[in-house]
N, CA, C and O atoms as a GROMACS GRO file, in nm:
protein
  508
    1MET      N    1   5.256  -1.759   4.542
    1MET     CA    2   5.343  -1.785   4.424
    1MET      C    3   5.240  -1.839   4.317
    1MET      O    4   5.263  -1.816   4.198
    2GLN      N    5   5.144  -1.899   4.351
    2GLN     CA    6   5.053  -1.952   4.240
    2GLN      C    7   4.986  -1.828   4.174
    2GLN      O    8   4.956  -1.832   4.055
    3LYS      N    9   4.964  -1.729   4.244
    3LYS     CA   10   4.892  -1.609   4.189
    3LYS      C   11   4.974  -1.539   4.089
    3LYS      O   12   4.923  -1.476   3.996
    4LEU      N   13   5.116  -1.552   4.110
    4LEU     CA   14   5.207  -1.485   4.019
    4LEU      C   15   5.216  -1.565   3.894
    4LEU      O   16   5.230  -1.500   3.791
    5ALA      N   17   5.210  -1.703   3.884
    5ALA     CA   18   5.217  -1.782   3.780
    5ALA      C   19   5.086  -1.759   3.694
    5ALA      O   20   5.087  -1.770   3.571
    6PHE      N   21   4.985  -1.730   3.761
    6PHE     CA   22   4.847  -1.709   3.675
    6PHE      C   23   4.839  -1.569   3.607
    6PHE      O   24   4.769  -1.548   3.508
    7LEU      N   25   4.914  -1.477   3.668
    7LEU     CA   26   4.909  -1.328   3.591
    7LEU      C   27   4.962  -1.334   3.469
    7LEU      O   28   4.895  -1.275   3.385
    8PRO      N   29   5.070  -1.391   3.425
    8PRO     CA   30   5.111  -1.387   3.267
    8PRO      C   31   5.017  -1.464   3.183
    8PRO      O   32   4.992  -1.425   3.069
    9LEU      N   33   4.956  -1.588   3.237
    9LEU     CA   34   4.856  -1.658   3.151
    9LEU      C   35   4.733  -1.573   3.133
    9LEU      O   36   4.681  -1.574   3.022
   10ALA      N   37   4.678  -1.495   3.234
   10ALA     CA   38   4.560  -1.400   3.218
   10ALA      C   39   4.588  -1.286   3.131
   10ALA      O   40   4.503  -1.246   3.052
   11ALA      N   41   4.709  -1.230   3.142
   11ALA     CA   42   4.757  -1.122   3.042
   11ALA      C   43   4.750  -1.169   2.894
   11ALA      O   44   4.697  -1.103   2.805
   12SER      N   45   4.803  -1.278   2.878
   12SER     CA   46   4.812  -1.322   2.739
   12SER      C   47   4.686  -1.355   2.678
   12SER      O   48   4.669  -1.335   2.558
   13LEU      N   49   4.587  -1.410   2.759
   13LEU     CA   50   4.438  -1.438   2.715
   13LEU      C   51   4.375  -1.311   2.692
   13LEU      O   52   4.302  -1.298   2.594
   14PHE      N   53   4.398  -1.201   2.786
   14PHE     CA   54   4.337  -1.084   2.745
   14PHE      C   55   4.371  -1.007   2.622
   14PHE      O   56   4.286  -0.947   2.557
   15ALA      N   57   4.520  -1.010   2.587
   15ALA     CA   58   4.567  -0.971   2.474
   15ALA      C   59   4.511  -1.032   2.346
   15ALA      O   60   4.481  -0.964   2.248
   16LEU      N   61   4.498  -1.162   2.353
   16LEU     CA   62   4.438  -1.246   2.244
   16LEU      C   63   4.297  -1.197   2.220
   16LEU      O   64   4.258  -1.171   2.106
   17ALA      N   65   4.220  -1.185   2.331
   17ALA     CA   66   4.080  -1.139   2.311
   17ALA      C   67   4.061  -1.010   2.255
   17ALA      O   68   3.960  -0.987   2.188
   18ALA      N   69   4.149  -0.922   2.276
   18ALA     CA   70   4.153  -0.774   2.219
   18ALA      C   71   4.183  -0.779   2.075
   18ALA      O   72   4.139  -0.688   2.005
   19CYS      N   73   4.250  -0.871   2.024
   19CYS     CA   74   4.285  -0.890   1.874
   19CYS      C   75   4.159  -0.867   1.776
   19CYS      O   76   4.155  -0.786   1.684
   20ASN      N   77   4.062  -0.952   1.813
   20ASN     CA   78   3.943  -0.945   1.717
   20ASN      C   79   3.830  -0.891   1.787
   20ASN      O   80   3.739  -0.966   1.822
   21SER      N   81   3.825  -0.750   1.814
   21SER     CA   82   3.731  -0.691   1.890
   21SER      C   83   3.617  -0.629   1.816
   21SER      O   84   3.516  -0.579   1.864
   22GLU      N   85   3.654  -0.640   1.675
   22GLU     CA   86   3.557  -0.588   1.573
   22GLU      C   87   3.452  -0.701   1.532
   22GLU      O   88   3.500  -0.803   1.483
   23PRO      N   89   3.324  -0.691   1.548
   23PRO     CA   90   3.239  -0.792   1.512
   23PRO      C   91   3.220  -0.807   1.361
   23PRO      O   92   3.225  -0.713   1.282
   24SER      N   93   3.200  -0.927   1.331
   24SER     CA   94   3.174  -0.955   1.173
   24SER      C   95   3.045  -0.889   1.132
   24SER      O   96   2.950  -0.895   1.210
   25LYS      N   97   3.032  -0.828   1.018
   25LYS     CA   98   2.906  -0.771   0.964
   25LYS      C   99   2.859  -0.834   0.848
   25LYS      O  100   2.840  -0.772   0.743
   26GLN      N  101   2.837  -0.961   0.862
   26GLN     CA  102   2.770  -1.050   0.765
   26GLN      C  103   2.632  -1.081   0.797
   26GLN      O  104   2.607  -1.134   0.906
   27VAL      N  105   2.548  -1.058   0.722
   27VAL     CA  106   2.402  -1.082   0.741
   27VAL      C  107   2.370  -1.183   0.612
   27VAL      O  108   2.386  -1.155   0.493
   28LEU      N  109   2.320  -1.313   0.671
   28LEU     CA  110   2.254  -1.401   0.574
   28LEU      C  111   2.113  -1.429   0.581
   28LEU      O  112   2.062  -1.473   0.684
   29ASP      N  113   2.045  -1.404   0.470
   29ASP     CA  114   1.898  -1.438   0.486
   29ASP      C  115   1.883  -1.564   0.388
   29ASP      O  116   1.885  -1.568   0.265
   30SER      N  117   1.867  -1.663   0.484
   30SER     CA  118   1.847  -1.815   0.422
   30SER      C  119   1.717  -1.832   0.378
   30SER      O  120   1.691  -1.909   0.286
   31ASN      N  121   1.618  -1.754   0.445
   31ASN     CA  122   1.485  -1.772   0.404
   31ASN      C  123   1.412  -1.638   0.375
   31ASN      O  124   1.352  -1.579   0.464
   32PRO      N  125   1.420  -1.590   0.244
   32PRO     CA  126   1.363  -1.455   0.213
   32PRO      C  127   1.206  -1.472   0.222
   32PRO      O  128   1.150  -1.582   0.216
   33ASP      N  129   1.147  -1.361   0.235
   33ASP     CA  130   1.015  -1.347   0.239
   33ASP      C  131   0.956  -1.352   0.089
   33ASP      O  132   0.999  -1.262   0.017
   34PRO      N  133   0.878  -1.429   0.039
   34PRO     CA  134   0.834  -1.448  -0.097
   34PRO      C  135   0.749  -1.333  -0.134
   34PRO      O  136   0.738  -1.307  -0.254
   35MET      N  137   0.686  -1.260  -0.046
   35MET     CA  138   0.592  -1.161  -0.050
   35MET      C  139   0.632  -1.022  -0.020
   35MET      O  140   0.552  -0.928  -0.013
   36ALA      N  141   0.772  -1.012  -0.002
   36ALA     CA  142   0.846  -0.879   0.047
   36ALA      C  143   0.793  -0.765  -0.054
   36ALA      O  144   0.737  -0.663  -0.012
   37SER      N  145   0.814  -0.790  -0.183
   37SER     CA  146   0.785  -0.678  -0.277
   37SER      C  147   0.636  -0.641  -0.293
   37SER      O  148   0.602  -0.527  -0.322
   38GLN      N  149   0.550  -0.742  -0.273
   38GLN     CA  150   0.407  -0.702  -0.269
   38GLN      C  151   0.377  -0.638  -0.155
   38GLN      O  152   0.310  -0.535  -0.165
   39LEU      N  153   0.418  -0.680  -0.032
   39LEU     CA  154   0.385  -0.609   0.083
   39LEU      C  155   0.449  -0.460   0.082
   39LEU      O  156   0.387  -0.368   0.137
   40ALA      N  157   0.581  -0.434   0.015
   40ALA     CA  158   0.619  -0.321   0.011
   40ALA      C  159   0.537  -0.221  -0.071
   40ALA      O  160   0.528  -0.102  -0.044
   41ASN      N  161   0.482  -0.278  -0.166
   41ASN     CA  162   0.389  -0.189  -0.278
   41ASN      C  163   0.254  -0.199  -0.241
   41ASN      O  164   0.174  -0.162  -0.328
   42ALA      N  165   0.206  -0.242  -0.129
   42ALA     CA  166   0.063  -0.275  -0.099
   42ALA      C  167   0.006  -0.123  -0.062
   42ALA      O  168   0.077  -0.033  -0.016
   43ALA      N  169  -0.121  -0.114  -0.090
   43ALA     CA  170  -0.200   0.018  -0.036
   43ALA      C  171  -0.204   0.018   0.121
   43ALA      O  172  -0.213  -0.087   0.183
   44PRO      N  173  -0.198   0.132   0.179
   44PRO     CA  174  -0.208   0.138   0.309
   44PRO      C  175  -0.349   0.081   0.368
   44PRO      O  176  -0.452   0.097   0.302
   45VAL      N  177  -0.349   0.022   0.477
   45VAL     CA  178  -0.466  -0.030   0.534
   45VAL      C  179  -0.541   0.050   0.631
   45VAL      O  180  -0.480   0.102   0.724
   46GLU      N  181  -0.682   0.066   0.617
   46GLU     CA  182  -0.754   0.159   0.710
   46GLU      C  183  -0.818   0.069   0.814
   46GLU      O  184  -0.904  -0.014   0.788
   47LEU      N  185  -0.764   0.095   0.946
   47LEU     CA  186  -0.822   0.029   1.060
   47LEU      C  187  -0.966   0.060   1.074
   47LEU      O  188  -1.016   0.166   1.035
   48PRO      N  189  -1.035  -0.041   1.135
   48PRO     CA  190  -1.189  -0.008   1.162
   48PRO      C  191  -1.198   0.098   1.273
   48PRO      O  192  -1.106   0.103   1.354
   49PRO      N  193  -1.296   0.178   1.281
   49PRO     CA  194  -1.309   0.283   1.369
   49PRO      C  195  -1.319   0.241   1.521
   49PRO      O  196  -1.367   0.131   1.549
   50ALA      N  197  -1.281   0.312   1.603
   50ALA     CA  198  -1.305   0.268   1.752
   50ALA      C  199  -1.446   0.327   1.787
   50ALA      O  200  -1.503   0.416   1.723
   51ILE      N  201  -1.494   0.260   1.902
   51ILE     CA  202  -1.613   0.304   1.951
   51ILE      C  203  -1.608   0.439   2.010
   51ILE      O  204  -1.523   0.455   2.098
   52LYS      N  205  -1.681   0.538   1.980
   52LYS     CA  206  -1.683   0.684   2.048
   52LYS      C  207  -1.784   0.671   2.151
   52LYS      O  208  -1.752   0.716   2.261
   53ALA      N  209  -1.891   0.624   2.141
   53ALA     CA  210  -2.005   0.622   2.267
   53ALA      C  211  -2.090   0.502   2.246
   53ALA      O  212  -2.110   0.455   2.134
   54ASP      N  213  -2.140   0.450   2.361
   54ASP     CA  214  -2.247   0.352   2.343
   54ASP      C  215  -2.342   0.386   2.445
   54ASP      O  216  -2.322   0.381   2.567
   55LYS      N  217  -2.464   0.428   2.377
   55LYS     CA  218  -2.561   0.490   2.452
   55LYS      C  219  -2.700   0.424   2.466
   55LYS      O  220  -2.742   0.370   2.363
   56THR      N  221  -2.771   0.419   2.563
   56THR     CA  222  -2.928   0.384   2.575
   56THR      C  223  -2.994   0.496   2.578
   56THR      O  224  -2.978   0.572   2.674
   57MET      N  225  -3.086   0.530   2.466
   57MET     CA  226  -3.165   0.644   2.462
   57MET      C  227  -3.306   0.605   2.485
   57MET      O  228  -3.344   0.489   2.470
   58ARG      N  229  -3.398   0.717   2.528
   58ARG     CA  230  -3.525   0.715   2.550
   58ARG      C  231  -3.587   0.790   2.441
   58ARG      O  232  -3.550   0.906   2.424
   59CYS      N  233  -3.676   0.741   2.366
   59CYS     CA  234  -3.747   0.819   2.271
   59CYS      C  235  -3.878   0.864   2.305
   59CYS      O  236  -3.936   0.808   2.397
   60LYS      N  237  -3.935   0.965   2.239
   60LYS     CA  238  -4.060   1.040   2.254
   60LYS      C  239  -4.173   0.949   2.304
   60LYS      O  240  -4.247   0.980   2.397
   61ASP      N  241  -4.183   0.818   2.226
   61ASP     CA  242  -4.294   0.734   2.248
   61ASP      C  243  -4.279   0.650   2.346
   61ASP      O  244  -4.366   0.564   2.361
   62GLY      N  245  -4.155   0.654   2.444
   62GLY     CA  246  -4.132   0.567   2.555
   62GLY      C  247  -4.051   0.455   2.528
   62GLY      O  248  -4.011   0.390   2.624
   63SER      N  249  -4.018   0.419   2.407
   63SER     CA  250  -3.943   0.303   2.379
   63SER      C  251  -3.782   0.351   2.397
   63SER      O  252  -3.738   0.466   2.396
   64LEU      N  253  -3.715   0.236   2.414
   64LEU     CA  254  -3.563   0.251   2.423
   64LEU      C  255  -3.498   0.212   2.300
   64LEU      O  256  -3.546   0.119   2.236
   65VAL      N  257  -3.388   0.275   2.258
   65VAL     CA  258  -3.301   0.222   2.148
   65VAL      C  259  -3.157   0.229   2.209
   65VAL      O  260  -3.129   0.309   2.299
   66TYR      N  261  -3.062   0.137   2.153
   66TYR     CA  262  -2.948   0.116   2.193
   66TYR      C  263  -2.855   0.156   2.067
   66TYR      O  264  -2.850   0.087   1.966
   67VAL      N  265  -2.784   0.272   2.086
   67VAL     CA  266  -2.702   0.317   1.969
   67VAL      C  267  -2.536   0.305   2.031
   67VAL      O  268  -2.505   0.338   2.145
   68THR      N  269  -2.454   0.258   1.942
   68THR     CA  270  -2.331   0.253   1.942
   68THR      C  271  -2.267   0.349   1.829
   68THR      O  272  -2.283   0.323   1.709
   69PHE      N  273  -2.199   0.454   1.869
   69PHE     CA  274  -2.147   0.550   1.785
   69PHE      C  275  -1.997   0.512   1.767
   69PHE      O  276  -1.935   0.454   1.856
   70PHE      N  277  -1.941   0.547   1.646
   70PHE     CA  278  -1.798   0.514   1.608
   70PHE      C  279  -1.730   0.648   1.581
   70PHE      O  280  -1.793   0.745   1.541
   71THR      N  281  -1.596   0.650   1.603
   71THR     CA  282  -1.518   0.767   1.555
   71THR      C  283  -1.524   0.786   1.420
   71THR      O  284  -1.543   0.689   1.345
   72GLY      N  285  -1.510   0.905   1.375
   72GLY     CA  286  -1.534   0.945   1.238
   72GLY      C  287  -1.667   0.983   1.188
   72GLY      O  288  -1.684   1.049   1.085
   73ASP      N  289  -1.761   0.938   1.265
   73ASP     CA  290  -1.909   0.967   1.233
   73ASP      C  291  -1.957   0.917   1.108
   73ASP      O  292  -2.050   0.970   1.047
   74LYS      N  293  -1.887   0.805   1.065
   74LYS     CA  294  -1.930   0.733   0.939
   74LYS      C  295  -2.008   0.617   0.958
   74LYS      O  296  -2.045   0.559   0.856
   75GLN      N  297  -2.047   0.566   1.086
   75GLN     CA  298  -2.112   0.451   1.101
   75GLN      C  299  -2.164   0.432   1.254
   75GLN      O  300  -2.092   0.472   1.346
   76ALA      N  301  -2.265   0.383   1.274
   76ALA     CA  302  -2.325   0.368   1.392
   76ALA      C  303  -2.401   0.220   1.397
   76ALA      O  304  -2.435   0.170   1.289
   77VAL      N  305  -2.426   0.157   1.508
   77VAL     CA  306  -2.498   0.044   1.526
   77VAL      C  307  -2.616   0.067   1.609
   77VAL      O  308  -2.598   0.124   1.717
   78VAL      N  309  -2.750   0.025   1.571
   78VAL     CA  310  -2.872   0.044   1.643
   78VAL      C  311  -2.926  -0.087   1.657
   78VAL      O  312  -2.928  -0.177   1.573
   79ARG      N  313  -2.974  -0.088   1.786
   79ARG     CA  314  -3.065  -0.214   1.834
   79ARG      C  315  -3.181  -0.153   1.906
   79ARG      O  316  -3.169  -0.060   1.985
   80THR      N  317  -3.297  -0.211   1.874
   80THR     CA  318  -3.431  -0.162   1.926
   80THR      C  319  -3.469  -0.240   2.057
   80THR      O  320  -3.561  -0.203   2.130
   81GLU      N  321  -3.388  -0.358   2.082
   81GLU     CA  322  -3.394  -0.441   2.206
   81GLU      C  323  -3.245  -0.446   2.262
   81GLU      O  324  -3.146  -0.437   2.190
   82LYS      N  325  -3.243  -0.463   2.401
   82LYS     CA  326  -3.106  -0.463   2.453
   82LYS      C  327  -3.022  -0.563   2.383
   82LYS      O  328  -2.915  -0.528   2.333
   83ASN      N  329  -3.074  -0.712   2.374
   83ASN     CA  330  -2.988  -0.796   2.308
   83ASN      C  331  -3.060  -0.839   2.170
   83ASN      O  332  -3.058  -0.954   2.126
   84GLY      N  333  -3.129  -0.719   2.102
   84GLY     CA  334  -3.166  -0.757   1.961
   84GLY      C  335  -3.067  -0.739   1.856
   84GLY      O  336  -2.949  -0.712   1.879
   85THR      N  337  -3.119  -0.756   1.733
   85THR     CA  338  -3.037  -0.781   1.627
   85THR      C  339  -2.977  -0.632   1.599
   85THR      O  340  -3.049  -0.532   1.596
   86PRO      N  341  -2.835  -0.632   1.580
   86PRO     CA  342  -2.778  -0.496   1.546
   86PRO      C  343  -2.803  -0.461   1.403
   86PRO      O  344  -2.794  -0.548   1.316
   87THR      N  345  -2.835  -0.332   1.376
   87THR     CA  346  -2.827  -0.278   1.244
   87THR      C  347  -2.717  -0.190   1.206
   87THR      O  348  -2.702  -0.090   1.276
   88MET      N  349  -2.636  -0.208   1.109
   88MET     CA  350  -2.523  -0.108   1.076
   88MET      C  351  -2.575  -0.002   0.995
   88MET      O  352  -2.626  -0.030   0.887
   89LEU      N  353  -2.567   0.118   1.035
   89LEU     CA  354  -2.593   0.233   0.956
   89LEU      C  355  -2.478   0.314   0.916
   89LEU      O  356  -2.408   0.354   1.008
   90LYS      N  357  -2.443   0.348   0.789
   90LYS     CA  358  -2.342   0.400   0.739
   90LYS      C  359  -2.374   0.525   0.664
   90LYS      O  360  -2.483   0.544   0.609
   91GLY      N  361  -2.256   0.622   0.663
   91GLY     CA  362  -2.296   0.746   0.592
   91GLY      C  363  -2.136   0.787   0.536
   91GLY      O  364  -2.041   0.711   0.517
   92GLU      N  365  -2.143   0.923   0.518
   92GLU     CA  366  -2.033   0.998   0.454
   92GLU      C  367  -1.952   1.076   0.567
   92GLU      O  368  -1.881   1.166   0.524
   93GLY      N  369  -1.954   1.056   0.686
   93GLY     CA  370  -1.878   1.129   0.781
   93GLY      C  371  -1.966   1.250   0.835
   93GLY      O  372  -1.928   1.367   0.824
   94GLY      N  373  -2.074   1.216   0.887
   94GLY     CA  374  -2.145   1.330   0.951
   94GLY      C  375  -2.220   1.436   0.873
   94GLY      O  376  -2.287   1.521   0.932
   95GLU      N  377  -2.210   1.430   0.744
   95GLU     CA  378  -2.269   1.534   0.659
   95GLU      C  379  -2.407   1.499   0.624
   95GLU      O  380  -2.498   1.581   0.633
   96ALA      N  381  -2.427   1.355   0.578
   96ALA     CA  382  -2.558   1.298   0.530
   96ALA      C  383  -2.604   1.222   0.653
   96ALA      O  384  -2.524   1.191   0.742
   97PRO      N  385  -2.740   1.190   0.657
   97PRO     CA  386  -2.758   1.093   0.779
   97PRO      C  387  -2.724   0.955   0.749
   97PRO      O  388  -2.733   0.919   0.632
   98LEU      N  389  -2.684   0.867   0.846
   98LEU     CA  390  -2.646   0.742   0.853
   98LEU      C  391  -2.768   0.670   0.800
   98LEU      O  392  -2.882   0.701   0.834
   99SER      N  393  -2.740   0.572   0.717
   99SER     CA  394  -2.858   0.481   0.673
   99SER      C  395  -2.815   0.340   0.654
   99SER      O  396  -2.699   0.298   0.653
  100ALA      N  397  -2.943   0.262   0.638
  100ALA     CA  398  -2.900   0.112   0.602
  100ALA      C  399  -3.027   0.075   0.518
  100ALA      O  400  -3.129   0.144   0.516
  101ASP      N  401  -3.009  -0.043   0.446
  101ASP     CA  402  -3.109  -0.088   0.363
  101ASP      C  403  -3.252  -0.108   0.432
  101ASP      O  404  -3.248  -0.145   0.549
  102GLY      N  405  -3.366  -0.090   0.380
  102GLY     CA  406  -3.489  -0.114   0.446
  102GLY      C  407  -3.540   0.016   0.494
  102GLY      O  408  -3.653   0.010   0.543
  103GLY      N  409  -3.487   0.125   0.492
  103GLY     CA  410  -3.531   0.274   0.532
  103GLY      C  411  -3.475   0.299   0.666
  103GLY      O  412  -3.538   0.385   0.729
  104TRP      N  413  -3.373   0.248   0.728
  104TRP     CA  414  -3.322   0.302   0.838
  104TRP      C  415  -3.248   0.442   0.811
  104TRP      O  416  -3.186   0.462   0.706
  105LYS      N  417  -3.257   0.527   0.901
  105LYS     CA  418  -3.183   0.660   0.895
  105LYS      C  419  -3.159   0.716   1.049
  105LYS      O  420  -3.242   0.708   1.139
  106LEU      N  421  -3.039   0.768   1.059
  106LEU     CA  422  -3.010   0.824   1.181
  106LEU      C  423  -2.940   0.945   1.169
  106LEU      O  424  -2.846   0.947   1.090
  107THR      N  425  -2.972   1.059   1.240
  107THR     CA  426  -2.901   1.180   1.254
  107THR      C  427  -2.887   1.219   1.405
  107THR      O  428  -2.967   1.184   1.492
  108GLY      N  429  -2.772   1.299   1.424
  108GLY     CA  430  -2.766   1.351   1.568
  108GLY      C  431  -2.630   1.321   1.623
  108GLY      O  432  -2.532   1.297   1.552
  109THR      N  433  -2.629   1.323   1.755
  109THR     CA  434  -2.509   1.312   1.843
  109THR      C  435  -2.529   1.206   1.944
  109THR      O  436  -2.641   1.157   1.961
  110PRO      N  437  -2.432   1.171   2.007
  110PRO     CA  438  -2.446   1.079   2.119
  110PRO      C  439  -2.537   1.114   2.238
  110PRO      O  440  -2.564   1.033   2.326
  111THR      N  441  -2.581   1.237   2.234
  111THR     CA  442  -2.674   1.284   2.334
  111THR      C  443  -2.813   1.303   2.277
  111THR      O  444  -2.903   1.310   2.361
  112GLU      N  445  -2.844   1.313   2.156
  112GLU     CA  446  -2.960   1.328   2.105
  112GLU      C  447  -2.978   1.294   1.944
  112GLU      O  448  -2.909   1.350   1.859
  113VAL      N  449  -3.065   1.210   1.918
  113VAL     CA  450  -3.070   1.162   1.768
  113VAL      C  451  -3.210   1.170   1.716
  113VAL      O  452  -3.304   1.191   1.793
  114THR      N  453  -3.225   1.154   1.584
  114THR     CA  454  -3.352   1.145   1.521
  114THR      C  455  -3.348   0.997   1.442
  114THR      O  456  -3.273   0.988   1.345
  115LEU      N  457  -3.412   0.905   1.476
  115LEU     CA  458  -3.415   0.775   1.422
  115LEU      C  459  -3.542   0.730   1.340
  115LEU      O  460  -3.652   0.714   1.394
  116THR      N  461  -3.520   0.711   1.218
  116THR     CA  462  -3.626   0.669   1.120
  116THR      C  463  -3.610   0.515   1.095
  116THR      O  464  -3.516   0.472   1.029
  117ARG      N  465  -3.711   0.430   1.155
  117ARG     CA  466  -3.701   0.282   1.124
  117ARG      C  467  -3.791   0.245   1.018
  117ARG      O  468  -3.882   0.320   0.984
  118PRO      N  469  -3.770   0.125   0.961
  118PRO     CA  470  -3.845   0.067   0.840
  118PRO      C  471  -3.992   0.075   0.884
  118PRO      O  472  -4.031   0.028   0.991
  119GLY      N  473  -4.076   0.141   0.791
  119GLY     CA  474  -4.233   0.150   0.802
  119GLY      C  475  -4.276   0.228   0.921
  119GLY      O  476  -4.392   0.221   0.962
  120LYS      N  477  -4.179   0.305   0.979
  120LYS     CA  478  -4.235   0.397   1.086
  120LYS      C  479  -4.172   0.520   1.057
  120LYS      O  480  -4.071   0.523   0.986
  121GLY      N  481  -4.234   0.640   1.115
  121GLY     CA  482  -4.197   0.775   1.102
  121GLY      C  483  -4.065   0.801   1.184
  121GLY      O  484  -4.014   0.712   1.253
  122ALA      N  485  -4.013   0.926   1.174
  122ALA     CA  486  -3.902   0.980   1.247
  122ALA      C  487  -3.942   0.982   1.399
  122ALA      O  488  -4.058   1.005   1.435
  123LEU      N  489  -3.837   0.958   1.486
  123LEU     CA  490  -3.860   0.935   1.622
  123LEU      C  491  -3.741   1.020   1.689
  123LEU      O  492  -3.624   1.000   1.656
  124SER      N  493  -3.774   1.109   1.780
  124SER     CA  494  -3.665   1.177   1.850
  124SER      C  495  -3.633   1.109   1.963
  124SER      O  496  -3.727   1.056   2.023
  125CYS      N  497  -3.513   1.096   2.010
  125CYS     CA  498  -3.462   1.004   2.116
  125CYS      C  499  -3.355   1.092   2.182
  125CYS      O  500  -3.295   1.176   2.115
  126HIS      N  501  -3.328   1.072   2.318
  126HIS     CA  502  -3.217   1.148   2.392
  126HIS      C  503  -3.167   1.049   2.503
  126HIS      O  504  -3.237   0.960   2.552
  127ALA      N  505  -3.035   1.077   2.538
  127ALA     CA  506  -2.954   0.988   2.626
  127ALA      C  507  -2.986   1.046   2.771
  127ALA      O  508  -2.936   0.995   2.871
   0.00000   0.00000   0.00000
């Protein structure tokens, strides 16, 4: 008997719940971004290049060089000792040699390079 008394109550609650089934479409922005217009008009950002290859190379004179090549062929990092000071060489995307202040120059690929260090001649190195 109690189940039958509960049935009309449940039916009326269900009917009331169905009356307002459409959600309100009100959006309030109580904290607008003060830089929204500047960010919308900002120039696109270029991400730094990813590492393409990190090679240890043996040179003709028996020395080792450590070269990190980056995608885009616009830069490389050269170290003459394993934990030595890195030198960033930059260029125009593989057309001209990568270079840095002081006389550093690098041409080649991750398997074979020609490296010119300050005060020294060109040196051929391979991985």
